[in-house]
VEXZAMAR-158243 format. One record per residue (C-alpha): residue number from 1; residue in one letter; chain; x, y, z. Coordinates in Angstrom, 3 decimals. Last residue first. Layout:
<recs>
(NUM,'a','A',(X,Y,Z))
...
</recs>
This chain:
<recs>
(319,'l','A',(11.276,1.184,-16.446))
(318,'r','A',(11.282,-1.466,-14.493))
(317,'d','A',(9.651,-4.468,-13.981))
(316,'q','A',(5.692,-4.269,-13.607))
(315,'i','A',(3.264,-4.764,-11.367))
(314,'k','A',(5.007,-6.362,-8.192))
(313,'k','A',(2.758,-7.043,-5.006))
(312,'c','A',(2.908,-5.926,-1.805))
(311,'y','A',(0.183,-6.541,1.109))
(310,'l','A',(1.068,-4.684,4.745))
(309,'l','A',(-0.469,-6.998,7.337))
(308,'f','A',(-1.859,-5.264,9.445))
(307,'q','A',(-2.512,-5.814,13.974))
(306,'e','A',(-4.913,-4.429,15.942))
(305,'s','A',(-5.604,-1.967,19.445))
(304,'f','A',(-8.612,0.481,20.622))
(303,'t','A',(-9.110,2.617,23.750))
(302,'i','A',(-6.001,0.861,25.213))
(301,'n','A',(-5.876,0.848,28.876))
(300,'s','A',(-2.647,-1.888,29.419))
(299,'k','A',(-2.230,-5.053,29.050))
(298,'t','A',(-2.707,-5.437,25.735))
(297,'f','A',(-0.411,-2.716,24.800))
(296,'i','A',(2.537,-4.220,26.600))
(295,'r','A',(1.587,-8.197,24.704))
(294,'s','A',(1.108,-6.152,21.094))
(293,'n','A',(4.265,-5.236,21.564))
(292,'y','A',(5.485,-7.996,23.342))
(291,'e','A',(5.117,-10.434,20.802))
(290,'r','A',(6.811,-8.173,18.263))
(289,'y','A',(5.282,-6.710,15.302))
(288,'p','A',(6.440,-3.471,13.610))
(287,'s','A',(5.495,0.173,15.356))
(286,'f','A',(2.465,1.988,14.884))
(285,'v','A',(1.417,4.164,17.351))
(284,'q','A',(-1.671,6.800,17.897))
(283,'i','A',(-2.754,9.763,20.220))
(282,'r','A',(-5.775,11.016,20.904))
(281,'e','A',(-6.734,14.824,22.153))
(280,'y','A',(-3.551,16.108,22.085))
(279,'k','A',(-1.954,18.164,24.870))
(278,'n','A',(-1.208,22.401,25.080))
(277,'k','A',(0.984,22.887,22.521))
(276,'n','A',(-1.470,21.857,19.813))
(275,'k','A',(-1.704,25.538,17.825))
(274,'y','A',(2.527,25.082,18.018))
(273,'s','A',(3.949,28.192,19.602))
(272,'h','A',(7.601,26.795,18.699))
(271,'k','A',(8.684,26.063,22.419))
(270,'e','A',(5.575,25.113,23.297))
(269,'n','A',(5.261,22.560,20.984))
(268,'h','A',(8.456,21.560,20.857))
(267,'q','A',(7.540,20.643,24.810))
(266,'l','A',(4.939,18.913,24.138))
(265,'a','A',(6.651,16.381,21.735))
(264,'l','A',(9.463,15.865,24.510))
(263,'e','A',(6.211,14.362,26.427))
(262,'l','A',(4.926,12.254,23.298))
(261,'s','A',(8.286,10.708,22.796))
(260,'k','A',(8.637,10.475,26.310))
(259,'n','A',(5.729,8.094,26.969))
(258,'v','A',(6.264,6.076,23.518))
(257,'l','A',(9.943,5.162,24.906))
(256,'s','A',(8.547,4.948,28.894))
(255,'p','A',(6.120,2.329,27.270))
(254,'l','A',(9.012,0.952,24.668))
(253,'l','A',(11.368,-0.250,27.821))
(252,'e','A',(10.230,-2.580,29.874))
(251,'e','A',(9.648,-4.864,26.266))
(250,'s','A',(13.663,-4.164,26.009))
(249,'d','A',(15.393,-2.932,22.630))
(248,'a','A',(13.276,-1.089,20.954))
(247,'e','A',(11.248,-0.117,18.432))
(246,'i','A',(8.736,2.646,17.046))
(245,'y','A',(7.830,4.320,13.859))
(244,'v','A',(5.006,6.403,12.926))
(243,'i','A',(4.062,7.487,16.240))
(242,'q','A',(1.520,9.399,15.845))
(241,'f','A',(-0.052,12.928,18.043))
(240,'i','A',(-3.709,13.791,16.436))
(239,'n','A',(-5.158,16.654,17.441))
(238,'q','A',(-4.758,17.858,13.225))
(237,'n','A',(-7.087,15.270,12.438))
(236,'n','A',(-7.979,16.965,8.684))
(235,'w','A',(-6.480,14.262,6.408))
(234,'y','A',(-3.581,13.323,9.296))
(233,'g','A',(-2.115,14.545,12.708))
(232,'e','A',(0.735,16.990,12.726))
(231,'r','A',(3.235,16.141,15.620))
(230,'d','A',(4.489,12.772,13.467))
(229,'t','A',(6.550,11.000,15.488))
(228,'i','A',(9.848,8.615,14.908))
(227,'a','A',(10.394,6.620,17.740))
(226,'i','A',(14.117,4.854,18.569))
(225,'g','A',(15.616,2.476,20.763))
(224,'r','A',(18.572,1.348,22.450))
(223,'i','A',(21.477,3.065,21.266))
(222,'q','A',(24.672,3.156,22.237))
(221,'l','A',(26.753,5.500,24.133))
(220,'k','A',(28.736,7.759,22.642))
(219,'d','A',(27.070,10.418,21.435))
(218,'d','A',(26.299,10.694,25.737))
(217,'d','A',(29.943,10.337,26.081))
(216,'d','A',(30.390,8.418,29.353))
(215,'n','A',(32.673,9.474,32.670))
(214,'n','A',(29.775,9.826,35.206))
(213,'n','A',(27.832,7.083,33.972))
(212,'k','A',(25.220,6.839,30.838))
(211,'n','A',(21.778,5.062,31.173))
(210,'k','A',(21.190,3.215,27.939))
(209,'r','A',(20.643,5.788,24.870))
(208,'v','A',(16.899,6.476,23.552))
(207,'i','A',(15.497,8.616,20.801))
(206,'i','A',(13.420,10.399,19.033))
(205,'v','A',(12.837,11.476,15.565))
(204,'q','A',(10.795,14.509,13.942))
(203,'k','A',(12.890,17.644,15.437))
(202,'n','A',(12.559,18.365,11.604))
(201,'n','A',(16.211,17.630,11.017))
(200,'i','A',(16.238,14.345,12.183))
(199,'m','A',(13.067,13.743,10.123))
(198,'t','A',(14.538,15.227,6.488))
(197,'f','A',(17.281,13.134,7.835))
(196,'l','A',(15.426,9.814,8.103))
(195,'r','A',(13.738,10.517,4.331))
(194,'d','A',(17.348,10.701,2.545))
(193,'e','A',(18.333,7.543,4.010))
(192,'s','A',(15.362,6.209,3.140))
(191,'l','A',(12.322,5.036,5.442))
(190,'d','A',(10.699,3.792,2.330))
(189,'h','A',(6.351,4.369,2.577))
(188,'w','A',(3.570,2.775,4.646))
(187,'r','A',(-0.356,5.042,4.284))
(186,'w','A',(-1.906,5.688,6.941))
(185,'s','A',(-1.155,9.552,7.151))
(184,'n','A',(2.273,8.663,6.654))
(183,'v','A',(3.250,5.119,8.742))
(182,'f','A',(7.457,3.965,8.059))
(181,'k','A',(8.557,1.706,6.353))
(180,'k','A',(11.945,-0.814,5.912))
(179,'g','A',(9.784,-3.505,4.886))
(178,'s','A',(9.272,-3.995,8.544))
(177,'s','A',(10.897,-7.075,8.874))
(176,'k','A',(14.238,-5.140,8.112))
(175,'f','A',(13.137,-2.420,11.130))
(174,'n','A',(12.870,-5.770,13.801))
(173,'e','A',(15.812,-6.925,12.749))
(172,'s','A',(17.760,-3.880,13.258))
(171,'n','A',(21.307,-3.963,12.772))
(170,'g','A',(20.758,-1.195,9.670))
(169,'l','A',(18.387,0.572,12.322))
(168,'f','A',(21.017,1.011,14.918))
(167,'n','A',(23.818,1.930,11.937))
(166,'i','A',(21.834,4.788,10.740))
(165,'i','A',(20.770,5.952,13.565))
(164,'q','A',(24.067,6.363,14.971))
(163,'q','A',(25.328,7.870,11.517))
(162,'y','A',(22.528,10.625,12.073))
(161,'d','A',(23.050,11.485,15.434))
(160,'n','A',(25.452,14.581,14.981))
(159,'s','A',(22.245,15.654,13.012))
(158,'d','A',(20.067,16.160,15.889))
(157,'a','A',(18.006,13.028,17.426))
(156,'i','A',(15.056,14.291,20.324))
(155,'k','A',(17.007,12.928,23.701))
(154,'f','A',(15.960,10.269,26.659))
(153,'n','A',(18.891,9.405,28.152))
(152,'g','A',(17.379,5.967,29.541))
(151,'k','A',(14.037,4.315,32.204))
(150,'l','A',(11.421,6.256,32.808))
(149,'n','A',(9.477,5.850,36.509))
(148,'n','A',(9.962,9.705,37.148))
(147,'t','A',(7.978,10.844,34.165))
(146,'p','A',(4.495,8.639,35.124))
(145,'p','A',(4.244,5.311,33.094))
(144,'l','A',(1.618,4.804,30.104))
(143,'i','A',(-1.755,4.787,30.364))
(142,'i','A',(-1.952,8.549,28.664))
(141,'q','A',(-5.536,9.138,27.790))
(140,'n','A',(-7.574,9.261,23.967))
(139,'t','A',(-5.980,6.154,23.035))
(138,'s','A',(-5.322,4.235,19.637))
(137,'i','A',(-3.389,1.311,18.783))
(136,'y','A',(-1.800,-0.551,16.072))
(135,'s','A',(0.715,-3.575,15.067))
(134,'w','A',(2.549,-4.123,12.092))
(133,'k','A',(2.718,-7.269,10.018))
(132,'s','A',(4.995,-7.459,6.698))
(131,'l','A',(5.600,-8.161,3.154))
(130,'i','A',(2.676,-9.732,2.866))
(129,'e','A',(2.379,-11.373,-0.218))
(128,'f','A',(-0.290,-9.738,-3.764))
(127,'k','A',(-1.869,-11.894,-6.261))
(126,'s','A',(-5.130,-10.457,-6.542))
(125,'k','A',(-6.898,-13.845,-4.981))
(124,'e','A',(-4.531,-13.202,-2.291))
(123,'m','A',(-5.622,-9.838,-2.171))
(122,'l','A',(-9.660,-10.820,-1.904))
(121,'r','A',(-8.494,-12.986,0.096))
(120,'k','A',(-7.215,-10.837,2.992))
(119,'s','A',(-9.655,-8.577,2.235))
(118,'a','A',(-12.913,-11.450,2.973))
(117,'e','A',(-10.517,-12.658,6.221))
(116,'n','A',(-10.378,-9.413,8.035))
(115,'k','A',(-8.958,-9.867,11.466))
(114,'i','A',(-5.330,-9.283,10.186))
(113,'s','A',(-6.874,-5.492,9.408))
(112,'v','A',(-5.457,-5.099,5.564))
(111,'i','A',(-3.026,-2.823,4.632))
(110,'a','A',(-2.014,-1.746,0.348))
(109,'a','A',(0.677,-1.959,-2.205))
(108,'s','A',(1.010,-1.734,-5.443))
(107,'h','A',(5.041,-1.795,-7.175))
(106,'i','A',(6.671,-0.395,-10.654))
(105,'a','A',(4.387,2.602,-10.795))
(104,'g','A',(5.313,4.194,-14.043))
(103,'n','A',(2.129,6.358,-14.790))
(102,'r','A',(-0.209,3.934,-16.718))
(101,'r','A',(0.805,1.503,-15.314))
(100,'g','A',(-0.527,2.686,-11.896))
(99,'y','A',(-3.504,3.448,-13.873))
(98,'e','A',(-3.946,-0.370,-14.657))
(97,'l','A',(-3.248,-1.717,-10.685))
(96,'i','A',(-6.314,0.945,-10.462))
(95,'q','A',(-8.671,-0.875,-13.041))
(94,'n','A',(-7.543,-4.261,-12.271))
(93,'i','A',(-7.972,-3.550,-7.635))
(92,'l','A',(-11.807,-1.969,-9.267))
(91,'n','A',(-12.424,-5.484,-10.687))
(90,'t','A',(-11.196,-7.175,-7.792))
(89,'a','A',(-13.293,-5.544,-5.625))
(88,'l','A',(-16.148,-6.414,-8.417))
(87,'n','A',(-15.272,-9.647,-8.330))
(86,'q','A',(-19.455,-10.837,-7.740))
(85,'k','A',(-19.487,-11.768,-4.398))
(84,'r','A',(-20.843,-8.477,-3.022))
(83,'y','A',(-23.633,-6.562,-4.952))
(82,'e','A',(-26.211,-5.752,-2.163))
(81,'s','A',(-23.710,-5.059,0.121))
(80,'d','A',(-22.609,-2.671,-1.048))
(79,'v','A',(-18.635,-2.501,-1.941))
(78,'r','A',(-16.345,-1.095,-0.035))
(77,'i','A',(-12.322,-0.960,-1.258))
(76,'g','A',(-10.703,2.213,0.430))
(75,'e','A',(-7.376,1.536,-0.142))
(74,'i','A',(-4.457,1.320,-2.965))
(73,'w','A',(-1.169,2.941,-3.173))
(72,'i','A',(0.607,2.640,-6.402))
(71,'t','A',(3.898,2.618,-5.952))
(70,'k','A',(7.438,4.450,-8.440))
(69,'e','A',(8.498,4.974,-3.809))
(68,'p','A',(7.031,8.359,-4.477))
(67,'i','A',(3.573,7.302,-3.764))
(66,'l','A',(1.188,7.104,-6.477))
(65,'i','A',(-2.785,6.937,-5.163))
(64,'g','A',(-5.448,4.804,-5.487))
(63,'h','A',(-9.022,4.866,-3.644))
(62,'i','A',(-11.780,2.443,-4.589))
(61,'i','A',(-15.662,3.033,-4.676))
(60,'a','A',(-18.480,0.128,-4.856))
(59,'i','A',(-22.381,0.173,-5.922))
(58,'p','A',(-22.643,3.721,-7.653))
(57,'k','A',(-25.485,5.605,-8.610))
(56,'k','A',(-25.995,7.341,-12.048))
(55,'v','A',(-28.583,5.698,-12.859))
(54,'h','A',(-29.169,2.184,-11.692))
(53,'n','A',(-29.674,-0.943,-13.664))
(52,'e','A',(-27.156,-1.949,-15.330))
(51,'a','A',(-24.554,-0.890,-12.056))
(50,'e','A',(-21.855,1.347,-11.777))
(49,'a','A',(-18.677,0.645,-9.767))
(48,'v','A',(-16.339,3.743,-8.608))
(47,'l','A',(-12.953,4.841,-8.599))
(46,'l','A',(-11.378,7.610,-6.887))
(45,'m','A',(-7.893,8.122,-8.861))
(44,'g','A',(-5.203,9.478,-6.911))
(43,'n','A',(-2.180,11.783,-8.588))
(42,'p','A',(-2.877,14.990,-6.468))
(41,'e','A',(-6.001,14.719,-4.415))
(40,'s','A',(-9.721,16.084,-5.506))
(39,'i','A',(-11.450,13.059,-4.924))
(38,'w','A',(-9.227,12.053,-2.166))
(37,'i','A',(-9.752,14.531,-0.194))
(36,'d','A',(-13.320,15.246,-0.168))
(35,'w','A',(-13.779,11.685,0.960))
(34,'v','A',(-11.377,11.641,3.983))
(33,'r','A',(-13.563,11.586,6.344))
(32,'d','A',(-16.934,10.342,4.952))
(31,'i','A',(-14.778,7.134,4.094))
(30,'y','A',(-13.505,6.952,7.774))
(29,'d','A',(-16.665,3.824,8.014))
(28,'g','A',(-18.497,2.728,11.226))
(27,'w','A',(-17.679,1.437,14.895))
(26,'s','A',(-18.339,-1.894,13.974))
(25,'f','A',(-16.870,-1.661,10.002))
(24,'t','A',(-17.968,-1.041,7.074))
(23,'s','A',(-21.751,0.056,8.188))
(22,'k','A',(-21.884,3.478,6.707))
(21,'c','A',(-19.653,2.735,4.154))
(20,'f','A',(-23.674,2.096,1.775))
(19,'d','A',(-24.495,5.302,2.989))
(18,'l','A',(-21.438,7.226,2.149))
(17,'v','A',(-21.865,5.520,-1.830))
(16,'s','A',(-24.348,7.240,-2.215))
(15,'d','A',(-24.157,10.671,-0.429))
(14,'k','A',(-20.330,11.396,-1.526))
(13,'d','A',(-21.518,9.638,-5.496))
(12,'q','A',(-22.655,14.206,-6.493))
(11,'n','A',(-19.238,14.649,-5.504))
(10,'t','A',(-17.613,13.092,-8.511))
(9,'a','A',(-16.377,9.784,-8.807))
(8,'l','A',(-14.158,8.541,-11.940))
(7,'r','A',(-15.742,5.571,-14.046))
(6,'f','A',(-15.990,2.152,-14.532))
(5,'r','A',(-19.019,1.443,-16.104))
(4,'v','A',(-22.371,-0.241,-17.506))
(3,'i','A',(-21.519,-3.356,-14.616))
(2,'k','A',(-23.496,-6.168,-15.759))
(1,'m','A',(-25.235,-8.639,-13.064))
</recs>
């Protein structure tokens, strides 16, 4: 089979693409939820491949987008099952990498399920390397300990906590092993000090300190855990509550931190008259992988859990 060309996707491609994507995973696919976003997203490229024996009918797609870290983020690689094992995915990646280079990207990155052997081989073939490993859970119910069993002194962080949070993350092996990243709309970004400061001002950061004694000053108590939240959801899923980075110093504290983060988010929404002030339909949690994270969530009645590998590749020297 000869490929006539790679070209930008058009709205006329949508039905054909969704048809060969509908059984990508056991639960279906998400391309139908992002197509309209991706095709019009600034700094992005939604690319299709056409076969010589088809007239304007795509047989493979890929999406790439430039993100602020001078990185071209790769997502949505799909190939019609009739045309696999013909280097289509590799050639699509190369097209996106070239787009990134032309637009000043230094690195490229993507996530792959740890269970997806074909995609892992594709990343390795394209000379990507694993930067970090992440745990992910999704649930439509609260199955964590009730509020009266929460352990620790929880609060929404403010500017007075900024330096202590910086110190906590700076000393965290977990944070280092994550690649110093957090998740935003299923893309992994640098958790820089400036970005963290903005998140604190936006009331997105929850911290837990050790329980205080009568003479302890709250601001001097050691931080034991941190959760960074996103109350707004992603894509068109605005009724989803996400924890986009979380870590705690013990197995027992982690579920309490998840539970309290949701409680504080709902209180914040109620106070500020957010549309999600009463409930969320789904809760999603992303955390740098640690064995006890996986163990805790496996024990719980979680709707869905997964582990992802974050792949990265340098695509050109700094400009």
